[in-house]
N, C-alpha and C positions, 0 to 999 in steps of 0.2 A: 769609679766613674771616669770615663774618658773625656777630657776637655778638648775643645777644638784648638787647633794651632793658632798662635797670635796673628799670623798673616791672614787666616781665614776670617777671624773676627774683624780685623782692620778693613778688609775688602768688603765685608758685609754690613758695616756700619751705615745706616740710612742717613745719618747726619753728616754734612760736609765737615771734614776734619783735616788739620794740617799739623805736622810736627815741626817745631821751630828750634833751631840749634842755639848755641850760646852767643852767636853773633847776630841773632834775630833774623837769620836766613831760613828759608823753607828747606827742611830736610826730607820730608815725605808728604805725599798727598793721597788721600783715599779716593776711590772711584766716584763717590757721591760729591766730593768737592770738585773733581774734574768736570762733572756734569753741571753742577750749579754755577761754577765760574766760567764754564765753556773754555777752559784752558787745560792743556795736558800737564801731567805730572812732570814730564821732561822739561817743559818750558818754565816751570815754577821752581824746580830744585836749584838751590844755590843762590837764589835771589831773595832780597828782602821783600816783605809783604808790600811795602809802599811802591816798589818798582812796577808791580803788575796790578795791584788793587788799590782802590780808593775806599778807605774805611774811616768813617767819622768818629774815631775814638783814638786816644793817645796810646797806641799799642806798645811803644817802648816803655812807657811808665807801667802799663799793665804787666808786661813780661817781667820787668824788674821787680815789681811787688810780689809776683807769684814766686820768683826764684828766691827772694829774700825771706818771705814768710812761709814758703813751702806749703801753700794753701791755695785752693781754687778761688777764682775771682769771676764774678758775673757782671756783665754790662748789658743793659737792655736798651732797645730802641736805637740801634745803630744802623746807619745806611751803608750798604756794601755794593760796590759796582766795579766792573773791569774797565769802564769807560765806553764799552760797546753796547751796553744795554741800560735801561732805566735802573736807578738805585733801588735796592730791595731792602725793606725794613727787616732787621735781624736782631737776635739776641746772641751775644758772645759769651763763651765760657772758656777761660784759660786755666789750666791745671798743671801742676808739676808731674813729671813722668818718673815714677818709681824712685829709685835711688840715684838717678842721674841729676846732678845739681843744676845743670844749665838748660836742659831740654824742657820745652813747654808744649803741651797739647792745646791747640786752639780749635774749639768747636764753633761752627757758624750755624745757627738755627734760624732759617728763614721764617719769619712770622707770617708771610703771605700765605703759605701753604696751610699752616695750622688755622689761621683766621678764616680762610675760605672754606676749609672742610668743616670748621665749627659752625659756619653760617649756612651750610648746605641744607640741613634739615629745616632750619627756620625759613629759608627761601622757598623750599619745596612746599611747606605748609601755607605760606603766604600766597604762593602761586595758585594752589588749589582754590583758596578763597577768592582770589581775583578772577580765576577762570570761571568759577561758578557764578559769580555776579555778572561777569561779562556775557556769559551764555544766556542768562535770564534776560538781561537788557537787550541783547541781540534779537532774541525771539520776540520780545514785546515791541521793539522799535520797528522791525521789518514790516509788520502789517500796516501801521499808519503810513509808513514811507511809500508803500505800494499805492495806497489811496491818494497820497499827495502827487505822485508821479502820474497816476491815471487822470486825476483832475487837471493837471497842467497840460497833459496831452490833449484833453478835450477842449480846453480853453484855446489852445494854439490853433485849432481848426478854423477859428473865426478871427484870428489876429494877424497882424502884419507889422513889419518894421521893428521898432524898438520893443514893442510889446511882445512880439514873437521871440525876440532874443531873450527876453526875461523868462518866458515859459520854457524855452530850450535850456536855459541855465538851471532852472528848477529841476528839470528832468535829468540833466547830466549830473547834478550834485546829488540827487537822491540815488541815482545808480551807483555813484562812487561810494556813498555811505553804505548801501546794501552790500557792495563788494567787500568793504572793510568788515562789516558784520559777519559775512560768510566766512572770512578768514578767522575771525574770532571763534565762530562755531566749530570750524575745522580744527583749530588749535585745541579746543576742549574735548574733541571727540577722538583723539588719538587712542587707538586700541592698545591693550597690553601687548608687548612684543611676543611673537612666537619664536622662542629661542632655539637655534640649532647651531652646530659648528659652522663658522663662516670664515672664509679666507678674506681677510681685511683688504688685501690688494685687489681681489676681484671686485669688491664693493667700490674701492677708490677708482679703479679703471672705468667702471660704469658711470660714476659721477663725473669723472674728468671728461669722458667722451661727450656726455650730455652737455656739460658746460662749454666745451670747445666749439660746439656747433650752435650754441645759443648765446646766453648772456655773457659768456667769457670768450667770445670769438676774437675780441680785440686784445686779449691778454696773452702773454707767453707763459704757458704752464709747464713746469718741469717736475720730475719725480726723483726722489732719492730714497729708494726702498731697501729695506733689509729683507732679502728673500727667505731668510731662515725663520721668520716669525711664525709661531704656531697659530692655529685658528682661535678665534674668540667665540664666545657663546652669545649669539645675538640674532636679531631679526634683520635679514639682509635688506629688505625694503626700507625699514625705518632708518637703518644706518646710512643707506644711500641718500635718504632725505636729509639727514644730518650733514653729510659732506656736501651735498648740493647747496644747502643753505649757507654753509661756511664759504664755499667757493663763490656763491652769488654775492655774499657780503663783501668778500675781498675784491671782486670785480667791480662792484658798485662804488667801493671806496676809492678806486683809482680814478684820477682826474683825466686819464688818457690811456694810452697803451702801456700798461704796467706789467709786472711780473708776479706770478704766483708759484710758490714752491710747495710741493707735497712731500713730506718726509715721514718715514716710519722707522722705528727702532725699538729695542728692548731695554727696559730699565727695571732692574730687579728690586730696587729699594723702595719703590712707591707703594704704600698701602693705604687703603681707605678705612678709617676708623669709624665704626657705627656707634649709634647712641647707646647700645647695650654693651659696649666695650669690646665686641668682637672686631676683628680686622680681616680685610681681604686684599691680597696683592693685586695691583693693577699694572702689570709689566708691559703691556702692549701700548705703545705710544704712536699717535698720529698727529702730525703738525701741519697746519695750513698757514703759510707765511706769505704776506704780501708787502709791497713797497709803497703802500698808500700813506696818507697823512696821519693815520693813527686814530685811536679812540680818544675823544675829549676826556682829559683827566677827571673832570667833575662827575662823569657818569661811569667811569671804568669799573668801579666796584659794584654797580647795579646793572651792568649791561645785560646780564642774563635774566633779569626780572621782566615780567610782562609789561608792555607799553613803555619801555625805556628804549629810546633810539637815538643814535648819533646823527641821523640824517633828517633833514627838514621835513620830508614827506614820508618818513619811515613809520611803520605801524608798531614797531617794538615787539613783534611776535616771532620773528625768525630765530633770533638767538635764544629767546625763551623756550621755543619749541626744541631747539638743539639741547638745551639744558634738561628739559623734561624727558626727552627720549634717552639721553645718556644716563640720567638718573635711574630710569626704568631698567637700564641695562647694567645697573650696579657699577657704573663707571663714574668718571669725573671729567669736567671740562674746565680749562683755565685760560686766562688771557694775559699776554705780556705785550704791551704796546707803547711804542715811542714813535715820533714822526719819522716816516721812512721805513718802519719795520713793525708790523703787527703780526703776532703769532698766537693762533688758537691751538691749544693742545687737547686732544682727546685721549684719555687713559682708560683702558679696558682690561677686563680679566681674561685669562686663558681658559679655553674650553676644557672641562675635565676630560681625562682620557676615556672614561667610560661612555662619554657622549659621542 
């Protein structure tokens, strides 16, 4: 049996990994760690962990015990950050390296990714129930609302002054509620995607142009595209709707003339694990980044669920629709938000060659 070279295994590890030398300095960093820490291997080599990272664990003691006992050590629920992004809850594993007495392998396992993927199926099931109930209520409520609005309009024909203002208020508010109910119905009626090979940059350009002449006219929108990305398998119209919703969310979050960055890149290590144990790689990454105030921490974990909104007059359906469409495309959507920088990432599969 031909075994892969150690370098291939190291570069293919999906878990962020660092090799630490006898002086507790970084000796080597794998690509997954570079991506997770947003730091290059070159900038980390030769430096102690504490110089570039903030980790809420006694690393010197951990490394010392691993070297002394020649055994692995696990540390759960540790916060890891580079200082440029919000701390991420992680589990750490430190282990001795072969017969080398001083070198230690440090694995950083972000809990955020596993927790969100584990909740994905539960959220999807809950969303179906919420959508079904909302659709039923929308249908039942719209009929009496139409009667209320009609009756108020008839009354207004014989009124004046303050009484007329009250009937106008009734009509305006019923129309606002009907509009909201129509959004609920539209949310529940999204058809199954008609999947074809799609150039993701064509979809993004379409959404960006639409945003630039409409709700995002006051924003500065920039692109950082990887032109080598292969096509994904998806519904171009529905994916356009996803990116329009994310761009609109970013534009509305800004208190004035802000900035939005659209970034695409390839990440080979991300895989979506299904309930049946099978996995699918999601290498195509699209990020929408804005410089707004960020998502309130108390709702960040539920922001993709129906009727959860960070805005006072928000319906809580825009991001839920994004989550629903991406889920139907066998993809994944995530959020990383701190004041001044909010990043939504869409991860999608590559279209099969036969497609």
